[in-house]
C-alpha positions in Angstrom: -39.2 -9.1 -7.3 -36.7 -11.1 -9.5 -38.0 -14.2 -11.0 -35.5 -17.1 -10.5 -34.2 -18.7 -13.8 -35.5 -22.1 -14.5 -32.2 -23.3 -16.2 -28.6 -22.7 -15.7 -26.0 -22.4 -18.1 -22.2 -22.9 -16.5 -19.6 -21.0 -18.4 -15.9 -21.8 -17.2 -13.2 -19.6 -19.0 -9.6 -21.1 -18.3 -6.3 -19.5 -19.5 -3.8 -22.4 -19.4 -0.2 -22.2 -18.4 2.4 -24.5 -19.7 4.9 -27.0 -18.3 8.5 -26.5 -17.0 11.4 -28.5 -18.1 10.5 -31.1 -15.2 7.1 -31.5 -16.5 5.2 -29.5 -13.7 2.5 -26.8 -14.5 4.3 -23.2 -14.2 2.1 -21.7 -11.4 2.4 -19.1 -8.6 0.8 -17.9 -5.6 0.9 -14.4 -7.5 1.6 -14.3 -11.1 3.5 -11.6 -13.2 1.5 -10.9 -16.2 -2.5 -10.5 -16.3 -4.2 -12.2 -18.9 -6.0 -9.7 -21.3 -7.7 -12.5 -23.1 -9.4 -13.8 -19.9 -10.4 -10.4 -19.0 -11.9 -9.6 -22.6 -13.6 -12.9 -22.7 -15.0 -12.4 -19.1 -16.3 -8.8 -20.1 -18.0 -10.3 -23.3 -19.6 -13.1 -21.4 -20.7 -10.8 -18.7 -22.5 -8.7 -21.3 -24.1 -11.8 -22.7 -25.4 -12.7 -19.3 -26.9 -9.2 -18.7 -28.6 -9.2 -22.1 -29.9 -12.8 -21.5 -28.7 -14.0 -24.9 -29.7 -17.7 -23.9 -33.1 -16.8 -22.9 -35.1 -15.0 -20.2 -35.3 -18.4 -18.1 -31.5 -19.1 -18.2 -29.0 -18.0 -16.0 -25.6 -17.7 -17.5 -23.0 -18.4 -14.7 -19.4 -17.4 -15.4 -16.3 -18.5 -13.9 -12.7 -17.4 -14.9 -9.6 -19.1 -13.8 -6.0 -18.1 -14.8 -3.7 -21.2 -14.4 -0.9 -19.2 -13.8 -2.1 -18.4 -10.2 -5.0 -20.9 -9.8 -5.0 -24.7 -9.8 -7.4 -26.1 -12.5 -9.1 -29.5 -11.5 -11.0 -30.7 -14.5 -13.0 -33.1 -12.6 -14.2 -30.4 -10.3 -15.2 -28.2 -13.5 -17.1 -31.2 -15.0 -19.0 -31.7 -11.7 -19.9 -28.3 -11.6 -21.2 -28.1 -15.2 -23.1 -31.4 -14.5 -24.8 -29.8 -11.7 -25.8 -27.0 -13.3 -27.3 -29.0 -16.4 -25.6 -27.5 -19.1 -22.3 -25.5 -19.7 -18.9 -25.4 -21.4 -15.3 -24.8 -21.1 -13.7 -22.1 -23.2 -9.8 -22.4 -23.2 -8.9 -18.6 -24.0 -5.9 -16.9 -25.1 -3.9 -20.2 -25.8 -0.5 -19.5 -27.0 1.6 -22.0 -28.7 3.7 -23.0 -25.5 0.3 -23.5 -23.7 -1.5 -25.6 -26.5 -0.3 -29.0 -25.0 -1.3 -28.2 -21.7 -4.7 -27.0 -23.0 -5.3 -30.3 -24.5 -4.4 -32.2 -21.4 -7.1 -30.0 -19.6 -9.4 -30.9 -22.1 -9.1 -34.5 -22.3 -10.9 -35.5 -19.1 -13.5 -32.9 -19.8 -14.2 -34.4 -23.1 -14.2 -37.8 -21.8 -17.1 -36.9 -19.6 -18.9 -35.3 -22.5 -18.3 -31.7 -21.3 -18.2 -29.3 -24.3 -15.0 -27.7 -25.0 -13.8 -24.6 -27.3 -10.4 -23.5 -27.6 -9.0 -20.1 -29.1 -6.1 -18.1 -29.1 -2.8 -17.0 -31.0 -1.8 -20.6 -31.7 -5.1 -21.5 -33.3 -5.7 -18.2 -35.2 -2.0 -17.9 -36.2 -1.6 -21.4 -37.6 -5.0 -20.9 -39.5 -3.8 -17.5 -40.7 -0.5 -18.6 -41.9 -0.6 -22.5 -42.7 -4.2 -22.9 -43.5 -4.6 -24.6 -40.2 -2.3 -27.4 -41.0 -1.0 -28.2 -37.7 -0.6 -31.6 -35.5 -1.9 -29.8 -32.4 -5.2 -28.6 -34.2 -5.6 -32.0 -35.7 -5.4 -33.6 -32.2 -7.8 -31.0 -30.7 -10.3 -32.0 -33.6 -9.9 -35.6 -32.9 -10.9 -34.8 -29.2 -14.0 -32.9 -30.3 -12.7 -29.6 -29.2 -14.2 -26.6 -31.2 -11.6 -24.4 -32.7 -12.3 -20.6 -32.4 -10.1 -18.4 -34.7 -10.2 -14.6 -34.7 -11.7 -12.3 -32.0 -15.0 -12.8 -29.9 -16.4 -9.4 -29.9 -19.9 -9.8 -31.6 -19.4 -13.6 -32.0 -19.4 -15.1 -28.5 -23.2 -15.0 -28.0 -23.4 -17.3 -31.3 -21.0 -19.7 -29.7 -22.8 -19.9 -26.4 -26.3 -20.5 -28.1 -24.8 -23.2 -30.1 -23.3 -24.9 -26.8 -26.7 -24.3 -25.0 -28.3 -26.3 -27.8 -25.6 -29.0 -27.8 -24.5 -28.1 -31.2 -21.0 -26.6 -31.1 -19.5 -26.3 -34.4 -16.1 -28.0 -35.1 -14.6 -24.5 -36.3 -15.4 -20.8 -35.9 -13.3 -19.1 -38.4 -13.6 -15.2 -38.3 -9.8 -14.5 -39.2 -11.0 -12.6 -42.5 -13.4 -10.4 -40.5 -11.5 -8.5 -37.6 -14.2 -6.6 -35.8 -14.1 -3.1 -34.4 -13.7 -2.8 -30.6 -14.9 0.7 -30.2 -18.0 0.8 -28.0 -17.8 -3.0 -27.2 -18.0 -4.7 -23.8 -14.9 -3.7 -21.9 -12.2 -6.1 -20.5 -12.9 -6.7 -17.2 -11.8 -9.2 -14.5 -13.0 -9.3 -10.8 -10.9 -7.9 -8.0 -10.6 -11.4 -6.7 -8.8 -12.6 -9.5 -6.8 -9.3 -10.3 -5.2 -9.7 -6.9 -3.6 -12.9 -7.9 -1.3 -11.1 -9.9 1.6 -9.3 -8.2 0.6 -5.8 -7.2 -3.0 -6.2 -8.2 -2.2 -5.4 -11.8 -5.1 -5.8 -14.3 -5.0 -5.2 -18.1 -6.9 -3.7 -21.0 -6.1 -3.4 -24.7 -6.7 0.3 -25.9 -6.1 -0.9 -29.5 -5.2 -4.1 -31.7 -3.0 -4.2 -34.8 0.4 -3.2 -35.7 1.5 -1.4 -39.0 5.0 -2.8 -38.8 6.1 -6.1 -40.7 8.5 -8.0 -38.2 9.1 -11.5 -39.6 9.2 -13.0 -36.0 5.8 -11.3 -34.8 2.5 -13.3 -34.8 0.4 -10.1 -33.7 0.3 -8.7 -37.4 -0.9 -12.0 -38.6 -3.6 -12.6 -36.0 -4.8 -9.1 -35.0 -3.9 -7.5 -38.5 -1.7 -4.4 -39.5 -4.7 -1.9 -39.4 -5.2 -0.1 -36.2 -8.4 -0.9 -34.4 -9.0 0.9 -31.2 -11.3 1.9 -28.3 -12.5 5.3 -27.6 -11.2 7.5 -24.9 -15.0 7.1 -23.6 -14.4 3.2 -23.2 -10.8 3.7 -21.7 -12.4 5.9 -18.9 -15.4 3.4 -18.6 -12.7 0.6 -18.1 -10.7 2.6 -15.6 -13.6 3.8 -13.6 -14.9 0.2 -13.5 -11.8 -1.3 -12.1 -11.0 1.6 -9.8 -14.6 1.0 -8.4 -13.4 -2.5 -7.3 -10.2 -1.3 -5.8 -7.8 -1.8 -8.7 -5.4 1.0 -9.7 -2.6 -0.6 -11.4 -3.2 -1.3 -15.3 -1.2 -3.1 -18.2 -2.1 -1.6 -21.6 -1.5 -4.7 -23.8 -1.3 -3.0 -27.2 1.8 -4.2 -28.9 2.6 -0.6 -29.5 0.6 2.1 -27.8 2.4 4.8 -29.6 0.9 3.8 -33.0 -2.8 3.9 -31.6 -4.2 6.9 -33.4 -6.1 7.9 -30.4 -3.1 8.0 -28.0 -3.3 11.6 -27.2 -7.0 11.7 -26.6 -6.6 8.6 -24.3 -3.8 9.9 -22.3 -5.7 13.3 -21.9 -8.7 11.6 -20.6 -6.4 9.5 -18.2 -4.6 12.9 -17.4 -8.1 14.3 -16.3 -8.9 11.2 -14.2 -5.7 11.8 -12.3 -6.6 15.5 -11.8 -9.7 14.1 -10.2 -7.7 12.6 -7.5 -8.1 9.1 -9.0 -4.9 7.2 -8.2 -3.9 5.2 -11.4 -0.7 3.9 -13.0 0.2 2.2 -16.2 2.4 -0.1 -17.9 2.8 0.2 -21.6 4.5 -1.0 -24.7 6.1 1.1 -27.5 8.7 1.2 -30.3 11.9 2.9 -30.6 10.7 5.8 -32.4 8.1 6.9 -30.0 10.2 9.9 -28.7 9.7 11.5 -32.1 6.0 12.1 -31.5 5.5 15.4 -30.0 4.4 15.5 -26.5 3.8 11.6 -26.4 6.4 10.9 -23.6 5.4 13.9 -21.6 1.8 13.1 -21.6 2.7 9.4 -20.7 4.4 10.5 -17.6 1.3 12.8 -16.8 -0.9 10.1 -17.3 0.8 7.8 -14.9 2.8 5.7 -17.0 5.4 4.2 -14.5 7.0 1.5 -16.9 7.5 1.2 -20.4 8.4 -1.8 -22.7 10.5 -1.0 -25.7 10.9 -3.6 -28.5 14.7 -2.8 -28.9 15.2 -6.4 -30.1 18.9 -6.0 -31.5 21.6 -3.3 -32.3 22.7 -5.0 -35.5 21.4 -3.4 -38.2 21.8 -6.5 -40.5 19.7 -8.5 -38.2 17.2 -5.6 -38.0 16.6 -5.3 -41.8 16.8 -9.2 -42.0 13.8 -9.5 -39.6 12.0 -6.4 -41.5 12.2 -4.3 -38.2 13.3 -1.4 -40.3 11.6 1.1 -38.0 14.4 0.6 -35.4 17.0 3.4 -35.8 19.9 2.5 -33.7 21.4 6.1 -33.8 18.0 7.0 -32.1 18.0 4.7 -29.1 20.0 6.9 -26.7 17.7 9.9 -27.5 14.7 7.8 -27.0 15.9 6.3 -23.6 17.0 9.7 -22.1 13.6 11.1 -23.1 12.0 8.5 -20.8 14.7 9.0 -18.2 13.8 12.7 -18.1 10.2 11.7 -17.6 11.2 9.5 -14.7 9.8 6.4 -16.3 11.5 2.9 -15.9 12.5 1.6 -19.1 12.9 -2.3 -20.0 13.6 -3.6 -23.4 13.5 -7.2 -25.1 16.6 -8.2 -26.8 16.3 -11.2 -29.4 19.4 -13.7 -29.5 20.0 -15.8 -32.4 19.7 -13.7 -35.8 21.7 -15.5 -38.5 24.8 -13.4 -38.2 25.1 -13.7 -34.3 27.6 -15.5 -32.7 28.6 -15.7 -29.0 31.4 -13.0 -29.1 29.2 -10.5 -31.4 26.4 -10.8 -28.8 28.6 -10.5 -25.9 30.3 -7.4 -27.5 26.9 -5.6 -28.4 25.8 -6.2 -24.8 28.8 -4.5 -23.5 28.0 -1.6 -25.9 24.5 -1.3 -24.6 25.7 -1.2 -21.1 28.1 1.4 -21.8 26.2 3.8 -24.2 22.5 3.1 -23.6 20.5 4.1 -20.7 18.1 1.5 -20.5 17.0 0.0 -17.0 16.5 -3.6 -17.7 17.0 -5.9 -20.6 15.4 -9.1 -21.0 16.6 -11.8 -23.4 14.8 -14.0 -25.8 15.8 -16.9 -28.2 14.9 -15.8 -31.8 11.7 -18.2 -32.1 9.9 -19.3 -35.1 6.5 -18.8 -33.5 3.5 -20.6 -35.2 1.6 -17.6 -36.7 4.9 -15.7 -37.7 6.3 -15.4 -41.2 9.5 -17.0 -39.8 7.6 -20.0 -38.8 5.8 -20.1 -42.1 8.9 -20.0 -44.3 10.7 -22.8 -42.3 7.9 -25.2 -42.3 6.9 -24.5 -46.1 10.9 -24.9 -46.7 11.0 -28.2 -45.0 13.4 -27.0 -42.4 13.2 -28.9 -39.0 11.3 -27.0 -36.1 11.0 -28.6 -32.8 7.6 -30.5 -32.6 7.2 -30.0 -28.9 4.9 -26.9 -28.8 5.6 -26.6 -24.8 9.2 -25.2 -25.9 7.7 -22.2 -27.8 8.0 -19.9 -24.9 11.0 -17.8 -26.3 13.2 -19.6 -23.5 14.1 -22.4 -25.4 15.7 -23.4 -28.7 13.4 -24.5 -31.3 15.3 -24.6 -34.4 18.9 -24.8 -35.7 21.1 -21.8 -35.9 23.5 -21.3 -38.8 26.7 -20.4 -36.9 25.9 -21.9 -33.4 25.2 -25.4 -32.3 22.2 -25.8 -29.9 24.6 -26.1 -26.9 26.5 -22.8 -28.0 23.3 -21.0 -28.5 21.8 -22.1 -25.1 25.0 -21.2 -23.5 25.0 -17.7 -25.2 21.7 -17.2 -23.7 22.8 -17.8 -20.3 26.0 -15.6 -21.0 23.8 -12.7 -22.1 21.9 -12.5 -18.6 25.3 -12.9 -16.8 26.8 -10.1 -18.9 24.2 -7.5 -18.4 23.4 -8.0 -14.9 27.0 -7.8 -13.4 27.2 -6.1 -9.9 29.0 -3.2 -11.5 26.3 -2.6 -14.2 23.6 -3.0 -11.7 25.2 -0.1 -9.7 25.4 1.8 -12.8 21.8 1.5 -13.6 20.8 2.4 -10.1 23.4 5.5 -10.3 21.6 6.5 -13.3 18.4 6.5 -11.8 19.3 8.3 -8.6 21.1 11.0 -10.6 17.9 11.4 -12.8 15.5 11.2 -9.8 13.9 8.2 -11.2 12.5 5.3 -9.0 15.5 3.3 -8.0 13.5 1.3 -5.5 11.1 0.1 -8.4 14.4 -0.8 -10.2 15.5 -2.9 -7.6 12.4 -4.9 -7.2 12.4 -5.6 -11.0 16.1 -6.4 -11.1 15.4 -8.8 -8.4 12.5 -10.4 -10.2 14.5 -10.6 -13.5 17.6 -12.1 -11.9 15.9 -14.5 -9.6 13.3 -15.7 -12.5 16.4 -16.9 -14.4 18.9 -18.0 -12.0 16.6 -19.3 -9.2 13.3 -20.4 -10.7 14.7 -21.3 -14.2 12.1 -19.6 -16.2 11.6 -16.3 -18.1 10.7 -13.3 -16.1 7.6 -12.9 -18.0 6.5 -16.3 -16.7 7.6 -15.9 -13.1 5.7 -14.9 -10.2 5.8 -15.0 -6.4 6.1 -18.3 -4.4 6.1 -21.3 -6.8 3.2 -23.7 -6.3 3.5 -27.4 -7.4 1.0 -30.2 -7.2 2.1 -33.6 -7.4 -0.4 -34.9 -9.7 -0.4 -31.9 -12.1 2.4 -33.2 -14.2 3.0 -33.5 -17.9 2.1 -36.9 -19.4 5.1 -38.9 -19.9 6.7 -37.9 -16.6 6.3 -40.2 -13.8 4.0 -39.1 -10.7 6.5 -39.0 -7.9 5.6 -40.7 -4.5 4.4 -38.8 -1.7 7.6 -39.5 0.4 9.8 -38.0 -2.1 7.8 -35.3 -3.7 6.8 -33.2 -0.5 10.2 -33.3 1.3 11.9 -32.2 -2.0 9.3 -29.4 -2.7 9.7 -28.1 0.9 13.5 -28.0 0.8 13.3 -26.3 -2.8 10.9 -23.7 -1.6 13.1 -22.8 1.6 16.1 -22.7 -0.7 14.6 -20.5 -3.2 13.1 -18.1 -0.6 16.4 -17.6 0.9 18.1 -17.0 -2.3 15.5 -14.5 -3.4 15.9 -12.6 -0.1 19.8 -12.7 -0.5 19.6 -11.4 -4.0 17.2 -8.5 -2.9 19.4 -7.7 0.1 22.4 -7.4 -2.0 20.8 -4.9 -4.5 19.5 -3.0 -1.6 22.8 -2.7 -0.2 24.0 -1.3 -3.3 21.5 1.2 -3.5 21.9 2.4 0.1 25.6 2.9 -0.6 24.6 5.2 -3.5 22.2 7.0 -1.4 24.8 7.9 1.1 27.1 9.4 -1.6 27.0 13.2 -1.3 27.7 13.5 -5.2 25.0 11.1 -6.2 23.1 13.7 -8.2 26.1 14.6 -10.2 26.8 11.2 -11.6 27.4 11.1 -15.3 28.4 8.4 -17.6 28.6 7.9 -21.5 24.9 6.5 -21.5 23.5 9.7 -19.8 25.2 12.2 -22.2 22.9 13.7 -24.7 23.4 12.7 -28.2 23.6 15.7 -30.8 22.8 14.9 -34.4 26.5 15.6 -35.4 27.9 13.3 -32.6 25.9 10.2 -33.7 28.9 8.6 -35.7 30.9 8.9 -32.3 28.8 6.0 -30.8 30.6 2.6 -30.9 27.2 1.1 -31.5 27.3 3.1 -34.8 30.9 3.3 -35.6 31.4 -0.5 -35.4 28.4 -1.3 -37.8 29.3 -0.7 -41.4 26.0 -1.2 -42.8 24.0 1.1 -40.2 23.3 3.8 -42.7 21.4 1.3 -44.9 19.5 0.2 -41.9 18.1 3.8 -41.5 
């Protein structure tokens, strides 16, 4: 017989979203990207509950909410904790663009005396690079929010015990002591929560840290440059635990899985699981030199990798060197992309706009070169953003250069500082132009023809192209922040924006929703028609263009992306 606990402690984990340009929380029926921070904290909390770290007579209840797909009601959370008798709220994985929303969620909780802690990349990054000098952190401290910097493995139980005793510390700073993650409790989220992401995708990190020094990156200053990793046994445990609850799709969140020293042992274990008949597939992130690692791409394909995100960033070597991204070799790009094509893996790449030498015309030219010469499937564009926690941000702040004070804009989808050659209006117009230039009907058809000719999944490409195009042109948010069926709540609006009256809000929301669904359907149908016309072409498997032409070592200088760049040799 189980003896009921005499006391309860209610732990509520919340991953905040952020506000759109109209002040409404960005939220969906189904969101796009699962939160690994939420999964990691849930797994650690679950382990604490099983070990009864608060005492044999205390039941640790855990609730996890991702605001990108679940409405967060602070008043209801407060009532739940008050009913339990004790508890706390942890705002987890808070990025810079989510920080203000996190504070807005915390205010009513703190007003009712609920204990709140906050962690994530913004807190950790500003403490790492600016010694915690940050207006947002100052406001959090004034509200009585406890700040957590660093990683929670081996530390969460200390925070929980302090909260159970009503003695949370103002600051928990573990930035100087990054823990090993081998053998630690696994990232895990319930199937109920995982199915709130499109396709039921869940996530885990096989490793943390990156050896490179990209100046715009926050990861190296938060997770370090030394690789820390889970063992193949850990990965098998994660996969089996998720498959047991009906989840088969995984996003491996390592910033660069190719530089995980255990990549081969992990892939071999995943291949063995697939050979058992376990249906699993993965999305990973890699660098542009991963194809040089013997057997890496081949084993990724066998392990079930279906999509790969590549940090292309730019094709201008001067920009790459200036950003300390020296590992990117532009003459290797086509070789790498063709290797993924042969493995029938869909590729999508990030491309940053706004390096110092960029102009609207140079960016347009570079995109046209990419369209013609590189067989990448999808390209997603970002503003070069001085993210708090990056070297770029540190230099600007310490140099007295003006950066936007509104943290909500630090989502890579807004201009946050001045550009030396473009005004803000020109830079924003260039951003819109980039999406329009890449996703023309002609180029979409070329991408689909390449996929059909290489026997890749064209239907998957259609879905993702619809997603990317609709996110930017219909929903007005970046694809990484998009989802299926936008949810808006009248009262969930950013302070400073008026709460609209019922008679105006709901008719406008209904009309907007119907219009958007129609446009989404029209966009998908248009892409589907292009694909069907390709499928009916008897010569579809013979399609060839410049991008599909193999590059030999002595052919490299024939590429326009090489020939038009006088300093490319220096970049190499």
